VOPAGU-2260 file (C-alpha; in pm, 1 decimal, decimal comma):
REM VOPAGU-2260
SITE   aa  ch    i         X         Y         Z
SITE  UNK   A    0    9982,5    7194,8   10048,0
SITE  UNK   A    1   10279,1    7328,0   10283,9
SITE  UNK   A    2   10545,4    7300,5    9982,0
SITE  UNK   A    3   10389,3    7541,5    9785,8
SITE  UNK   A    4   10645,3    7854,1    9894,9
SITE  UNK   A    5   11003,2    7865,4    9914,7
SITE  UNK   A    6   11212,0    8166,0   10063,6
SITE  UNK   A    7   11500,0    8296,4    9851,5
SITE  UNK   A    8   11712,7    8212,8   10145,5
SITE  UNK   A    9   11621,0    7866,7   10142,6
SITE  UNK   A   10   11627,0    7801,6    9725,6
SITE  UNK   A   11   11953,9    7991,1    9754,3
SITE  UNK   A   12   12091,1    7717,0    9994,5
SITE  UNK   A   13   11920,0    7428,1    9822,0
SITE  UNK   A   14   12057,0    7515,5    9469,1
SITE  UNK   A   15   12411,9    7420,4    9589,0
SITE  UNK   A   16   12281,5    7088,6    9766,6
SITE  UNK   A   17   12051,2    6934,0    9457,3
SITE  UNK   A   18   11962,9    6951,0    9107,2
SITE  UNK   A   19   11653,8    7229,7    9108,7
SITE  UNK   A   20   11503,5    7364,5    8755,0
SITE  UNK   A   21   11432,9    7696,4    8745,8
SITE  UNK   A   22   11138,2    7820,4    8545,8
SITE  UNK   A   23   11014,5    8201,6    8487,1
SITE  UNK   A   24   10674,2    8279,0    8417,5
SITE  UNK   A   25   10706,8    8550,0    8163,3
SITE  UNK   A   26   10362,3    8824,3    8071,0
SITE  UNK   A   27   10306,7    9104,8    7970,7
SITE  UNK   A   28   10117,9    9347,5    8178,1
SITE  UNK   A   29    9743,3    9299,5    8088,9
SITE  UNK   A   30    9643,5    9625,3    8175,6
SITE  UNK   A   31    9899,9    9846,6    7979,3
SITE  UNK   A   32   10078,9    9602,2    7709,4
SITE  UNK   A   33   10392,8    9682,6    7897,1
SITE  UNK   A   34   10629,3    9384,5    7792,0
SITE  UNK   A   35   10800,8    9190,0    8023,9
SITE  UNK   A   36   11151,1    9192,2    8117,9
SITE  UNK   A   37   11323,5    8897,8    7918,4
SITE  UNK   A   38   11750,8    8982,1    7904,1
SITE  UNK   A   39   11796,5    9061,2    8291,4
SITE  UNK   A   40   11637,8    8926,5    8676,3
SITE  UNK   A   41   11727,6    8639,8    8610,9
SITE  UNK   A   42   11777,5    8302,1    8861,4
SITE  UNK   A   43   12088,4    8075,6    8820,8
SITE  UNK   A   44   11974,4    7834,9    8480,9
SITE  UNK   A   45   11676,6    8031,0    8459,1
SITE  UNK   A   46   11409,4    7866,2    8189,1
SITE  UNK   A   47   11159,5    8107,2    8021,2
SITE  UNK   A   48   10821,2    7999,8    7975,1
SITE  UNK   A   49   10553,5    8305,3    7809,7
SITE  UNK   A   50   10235,6    8260,9    7947,0
SITE  UNK   A   51   10151,7    8498,7    7640,3
SITE  UNK   A   52   10290,7    8281,4    7395,1
SITE  UNK   A   53   10383,3    7904,5    7454,7
SITE  UNK   A   54   10255,0    7861,6    7770,1
SITE  UNK   A   55    9882,9    7929,2    7641,1
SITE  UNK   A   56    9653,2    7745,3    7377,7
SITE  UNK   A   57    9557,4    8028,1    7176,7
SITE  UNK   A   58    9272,6    7811,6    6981,1
SITE  UNK   A   59    9025,3    7909,3    7176,2
SITE  UNK   A   60    9022,9    8287,7    7125,0
SITE  UNK   A   61    9057,6    8385,7    7432,1
SITE  UNK   A   62    9400,6    8507,8    7656,0
SITE  UNK   A   63    9547,3    8280,6    7839,0
SITE  UNK   A   64    9385,0    7943,3    7787,8
SITE  UNK   A   65    9524,4    7659,4    7949,4
SITE  UNK   A   66    9751,8    7392,8    7753,4
SITE  UNK   A   67    9618,2    7078,0    7672,4
SITE  UNK   A   68    9781,3    6826,6    7872,7
SITE  UNK   A   69    9951,7    6671,8    7545,4
SITE  UNK   A   70   10046,8    7007,9    7404,3
SITE  UNK   A   71   10180,6    7111,2    7787,5
SITE  UNK   A   72   10389,7    6763,7    7793,2
SITE  UNK   A   73   10554,9    6845,1    7451,6
SITE  UNK   A   74   10633,9    7192,6    7587,7
SITE  UNK   A   75   10786,0    7031,4    7917,8
SITE  UNK   A   76   10976,9    6778,1    7708,4
SITE  UNK   A   77   11138,0    7048,6    7480,2
SITE  UNK   A   78   11239,0    7183,4    7793,7
SITE  UNK   A   79   11397,1    6910,5    7935,4
SITE  UNK   A   80   11142,2    6840,0    8202,4
SITE  UNK   A   81   11012,7    6511,7    8322,9
SITE  UNK   A   82   10727,8    6423,4    8610,1
SITE  UNK   A   83   11024,3    6378,8    8887,8
SITE  UNK   A   84   11202,2    6741,7    8810,6
SITE  UNK   A   85   11224,7    6940,7    9114,5
SITE  UNK   A   86   11055,3    7300,1    9003,2
SITE  UNK   A   87   11094,1    7647,7    9141,7
SITE  UNK   A   88   10886,0    7864,4    8958,9
SITE  UNK   A   89   10933,6    8275,1    8979,5
SITE  UNK   A   90   10839,7    8612,1    8770,6
SITE  UNK   A   91   11012,0    8925,8    8768,5
SITE  UNK   A   92   10716,9    9104,1    8944,8
SITE  UNK   A   93   10713,5    8929,5    9285,6
SITE  UNK   A   94   10382,8    8710,3    9263,6
SITE  UNK   A   95   10162,5    8776,6    8985,2
SITE  UNK   A   96   10235,8    8509,1    8696,1
SITE  UNK   A   97   10394,5    8243,7    8855,4
SITE  UNK   A   98   10092,3    8095,2    9016,4
SITE  UNK   A   99    9960,4    8069,0    8681,3
SITE  UNK   A  100   10252,1    7813,6    8554,8
SITE  UNK   A  101   10252,3    7672,0    8900,9
SITE  UNK   A  102    9861,2    7597,5    8887,0
SITE  UNK   A  103    9888,7    7436,1    8517,3
SITE  UNK   A  104   10179,0    7213,8    8651,6
SITE  UNK   A  105    9950,2    7101,0    8934,9
SITE  UNK   A  106    9670,0    7050,3    8686,0
SITE  UNK   A  107    9902,7    6818,5    8489,2
SITE  UNK   A  108   10017,1    6598,1    8798,8
SITE  UNK   A  109   10342,1    6774,0    8853,0
SITE  UNK   A  110   10385,0    6693,0    9237,2
SITE  UNK   A  111   10735,2    6878,1    9304,5
SITE  UNK   A  112   10682,7    7225,2    9193,2
SITE  UNK   A  113   10720,2    7512,2    9443,1
SITE  UNK   A  114   10682,0    7902,5    9412,5
SITE  UNK   A  115   10971,7    8123,4    9512,5
SITE  UNK   A  116   10767,9    8370,8    9743,2
SITE  UNK   A  117   10827,8    8743,3    9627,9
SITE  UNK   A  118   11002,0    8621,0    9302,7
SITE  UNK   A  119   11267,3    8800,6    9140,2
SITE  UNK   A  120   11250,3    9107,1    9372,6
SITE  UNK   A  121   11279,4    8906,5    9662,8
SITE  UNK   A  122   11634,3    8692,0    9545,0
SITE  UNK   A  123   11728,3    9074,9    9460,4
SITE  UNK   A  124   11661,5    9184,9    9813,0
SITE  UNK   A  125   11839,0    8890,5    9963,5
SITE  UNK   A  126   12141,2    8960,9    9788,9
SITE  UNK   A  127   12207,6    8690,1    9570,9
SITE  UNK   A  128   12355,6    8719,4    9216,5
SITE  UNK   A  129   12211,2    8765,8    8881,5
SITE  UNK   A  130   12247,9    8525,3    8600,7
SITE  UNK   A  131   12388,9    8656,5    8315,0
SITE  UNK   A  132   12193,0    8417,0    8048,9
SITE  UNK   A  133   11846,5    8247,9    8042,2
SITE  UNK   A  134   11912,2    7866,9    7960,4
SITE  UNK   A  135   11821,2    7841,6    7591,9
SITE  UNK   A  136   11944,0    7489,8    7507,6
SITE  UNK   A  137   11795,6    7185,3    7655,3
SITE  UNK   A  138   11847,4    6797,4    7637,6
SITE  UNK   A  139   11465,3    6706,4    7541,1
SITE  UNK   A  140   11323,6    6452,8    7752,0
SITE  UNK   A  141   10982,3    6281,8    7768,5
SITE  UNK   A  142   10755,0    6390,7    8004,2
SITE  UNK   A  143   10492,9    6189,9    8073,2
SITE  UNK   A  144   10218,0    6378,0    8266,5
SITE  UNK   A  145    9985,4    6201,6    8564,6
SITE  UNK   A  146    9671,7    6391,8    8529,5
SITE  UNK   A  147    9545,5    6386,8    8840,1
SITE  UNK   A  148    9128,5    6299,4    8934,6
SITE  UNK   A  149    9112,5    6615,6    9095,7
SITE  UNK   A  150    9051,3    6899,4    8915,2
SITE  UNK   A  151    9264,1    7199,8    8922,7
SITE  UNK   A  152    9035,9    7412,8    8625,1
SITE  UNK   A  153    8673,0    7521,2    8572,7
SITE  UNK   A  154    8479,8    7599,1    8248,6
SITE  UNK   A  155    8166,5    7805,6    8200,3
SITE  UNK   A  156    7970,8    7517,8    8224,3
SITE  UNK   A  157    8101,0    7419,0    8569,5
SITE  UNK   A  158    8035,7    7829,4    8712,7
SITE  UNK   A  159    7682,0    7777,4    8615,2
SITE  UNK   A  160    7616,3    7486,7    8739,3
SITE  UNK   A  161    7813,9    7618,9    9073,5
SITE  UNK   A  162    7570,8    7885,5    9093,7
SITE  UNK   A  163    7273,7    7902,8    9422,6
SITE  UNK   A  164    7509,8    7615,8    9546,7
SITE  UNK   A  165    7747,2    7620,1    9830,4
SITE  UNK   A  166    8054,5    7659,3    9574,5
SITE  UNK   A  167    8227,7    7980,1    9603,6
SITE  UNK   A  168    8288,2    8169,3    9297,4
SITE  UNK   A  169    8563,4    8442,2    9399,2
SITE  UNK   A  170    8701,4    8737,3    9196,4
SITE  UNK   A  171    9043,6    8831,4    9194,2
SITE  UNK   A  172    8963,4    9132,5    8992,6
SITE  UNK   A  173    8972,3    9517,3    9150,2
SITE  UNK   A  174    8679,7    9594,5    9329,7
SITE  UNK   A  175    8608,0    9891,0    9053,2
SITE  UNK   A  176    8578,7    9636,5    8804,2
SITE  UNK   A  177    8430,9    9396,4    8972,1
SITE  UNK   A  178    8111,5    9647,2    9108,4
SITE  UNK   A  179    8106,9    9730,0    8746,9
SITE  UNK   A  180    8249,2   10069,6    8807,7
SITE  UNK   A  181    8494,2   10142,4    8526,1
SITE  UNK   A  182    8495,6    9976,7    8173,1
SITE  UNK   A  183    8678,1    9680,3    8110,7
SITE  UNK   A  184    9010,5    9637,1    7955,0
SITE  UNK   A  185    8912,7    9439,5    7626,5
SITE  UNK   A  186    8704,6    9534,9    7399,4
SITE  UNK   A  187    8369,4    9366,2    7398,1
SITE  UNK   A  188    8357,6    9277,5    7759,9
SITE  UNK   A  189    8062,3    9358,6    7959,5
SITE  UNK   A  190    8104,1    9564,9    8303,9
SITE  UNK   A  191    8005,6    9324,6    8619,8
SITE  UNK   A  192    8053,1    9024,1    8774,9
SITE  UNK   A  193    7926,6    8682,7    8800,4
SITE  UNK   A  194    7594,0    8676,9    9019,7
SITE  UNK   A  195    7671,1    8580,5    9383,6
SITE  UNK   A  196    8001,0    8600,2    9357,9
SITE  UNK   A  197    8288,7    8757,2    9626,7
SITE  UNK   A  198    8539,6    9015,3    9574,0
SITE  UNK   A  199    8897,6    8964,5    9692,9
SITE  UNK   A  200    9149,0    9133,2    9484,5
SITE  UNK   A  201    9445,9    8969,1    9446,1
SITE  UNK   A  202    9661,3    9263,6    9560,6
SITE  UNK   A  203    9492,3    9198,1    9930,9
SITE  UNK   A  204    9679,5    8845,6    9958,6
SITE  UNK   A  205   10014,8    9000,2    9912,3
SITE  UNK   A  206   10201,8    9191,7   10091,7
SITE  UNK   A  207   10536,9    9346,4    9961,6
SITE  UNK   A  208   10510,4    9111,5    9661,6
SITE  UNK   A  209   10448,7    8827,6    9905,7
SITE  UNK   A  210   10185,7    8629,3    9980,4
SITE  UNK   A  211   10088,3    8750,6   10398,7
SITE  UNK   A  212   10103,8    8486,6   10667,1
SITE  UNK   A  213    9880,7    8222,9   10684,7
SITE  UNK   A  214    9659,6    8425,5   11002,2
SITE  UNK   A  215    9630,2    8731,2   10785,7
SITE  UNK   A  216    9481,6    8509,7   10511,8
SITE  UNK   A  217    9285,8    8338,4   10699,3
SITE  UNK   A  218    9145,0    8696,9   10845,4
SITE  UNK   A  219    9085,8    8834,0   10501,2
SITE  UNK   A  220    8886,8    8524,9   10369,1
SITE  UNK   A  221    8668,0    8537,7   10683,4
SITE  UNK   A  222    8611,9    8905,0   10647,5
SITE  UNK   A  223    8523,3    8815,4   10288,1
SITE  UNK   A  224    8247,8    8587,1   10389,6
SITE  UNK   A  225    8419,6    8295,8   10222,8
SITE  UNK   A  226    8438,8    7960,5   10369,1
SITE  UNK   A  227    8748,9    7775,8   10320,3
SITE  UNK   A  228    8545,9    7432,2   10419,1
SITE  UNK   A  229    8325,6    7470,8   10099,2
SITE  UNK   A  230    8413,4    7441,5    9732,5
SITE  UNK   A  231    8593,3    7773,0    9587,2
SITE  UNK   A  232    8612,4    7874,8    9195,5
SITE  UNK   A  233    8811,2    8145,8    9211,0
SITE  UNK   A  234    8812,1    8384,3    8890,0
SITE  UNK   A  235    8990,9    8704,1    8741,4
SITE  UNK   A  236    9024,8    8885,0    8393,5
SITE  UNK   A  237    9210,4    8595,2    8189,2
SITE  UNK   A  238    9257,0    8310,2    8428,0
SITE  UNK   A  239    9601,0    8436,4    8573,7
SITE  UNK   A  240    9523,3    8650,8    8880,0
SITE  UNK   A  241    9276,3    8400,2    9002,0
SITE  UNK   A  242    9570,2    8179,5    9036,6
SITE  UNK   A  243    9714,0    8386,0    9338,5
SITE  UNK   A  244    9416,5    8405,9    9501,6
SITE  UNK   A  245    9345,2    7996,3    9452,4
SITE  UNK   A  246    9678,4    7937,5    9593,8
SITE  UNK   A  247    9598,1    8161,2    9890,9
SITE  UNK   A  248    9351,0    7942,0    9981,4
SITE  UNK   A  249    9558,0    7640,8    9965,4
SITE  UNK   A  250    9802,5    7744,6   10183,9
SITE  UNK   A  251    9534,9    7806,9   10457,0
SITE  UNK   A  252    9416,1    7455,1   10403,5
SITE  UNK   A  253    9130,3    7442,5   10144,1
SITE  UNK   A  254    9134,4    7158,5    9967,5
SITE  UNK   A  255    8857,5    7226,0    9670,7
SITE  UNK   A  256    8955,1    7517,6    9472,9
SITE  UNK   A  257    8931,9    7544,3    9097,6
SITE  UNK   A  258    9020,3    7838,0    8841,1
SITE  UNK   A  259    8749,3    7915,8    8597,7
SITE  UNK   A  260    8997,6    7907,5    8289,3
SITE  UNK   A  261    8791,5    8131,9    8079,3
SITE  UNK   A  262    8741,2    8405,2    8350,7
SITE  UNK   A  263    8597,4    8731,7    8314,3
SITE  UNK   A  264    8705,6    8738,7    7930,6
SITE  UNK   A  265    8489,8    8468,3    7849,6
SITE  UNK   A  266    8179,5    8526,2    8045,8
SITE  UNK   A  267    8176,6    8884,0    8003,3
SITE  UNK   A  268    8141,4    8868,5    7650,1
SITE  UNK   A  269    7890,6    8633,1    7612,4
SITE  UNK   A  270    7544,6    8765,3    7636,3
SITE  UNK   A  271    7419,9    8439,1    7736,2
SITE  UNK   A  272    7598,0    8444,1    8086,6
SITE  UNK   A  273    7458,7    8653,9    8343,0
SITE  UNK   A  274    7629,9    8975,1    8490,2
SITE  UNK   A  275    7531,3    9158,4    8803,9
SITE  UNK   A  276    7652,5    9514,9    8873,4
């Protein structure tokens, strides 16, 4: 998993040497609803995927539900991608929504997909030029997913079955939300956390909008008493920032990591699921 991240400097060099597809993961701020920036902060050849819109399955009634393999393959075909495309994903905030799109692509079996560490801010800080337009016209392709045997996502039943086992449930929400000290931003969702879960707020694995060095990440997991040698299920509010924690674990060498897709939006809204405060 050492090919997860690419720096702005390395990406800029590679763009002049080989064809790379640049995807930008757009998503409004889930707490205050502020819309993401669309008409600027563009890397060369940027193609947008909106996690709030076409990048999620809206039939579930939950925010940011993963697309089915067929639906996601159809979207990628419309964007002109194929299973062998060399893809780099970024977002406007640094590291926020891009890991979610990366996780979705890995779940589809895409091998050659990386994250721009630091996103647009890192690209801008490196002094590289901004593109003026989003790439909006694409030659359609026939994306053929090769869904891996390894599961990248978990559902509520998986989480229930994992409780009181060696599987560790790691919650990426803030400590205040995890401990139930504040109301949840979504109406009808209870306070608290999944019983027995660990709290590792996603901001703690980042520094200046980038993933921390592996040694610092390993120390964080150790301090939180999370074993990288045991199965991990990551959760959060709606399955987005959980992917940041998931990527951090993979960077440290963990091999059995999944993201709870329904996340607290599902668990906290269903009175049948136990809650700890």
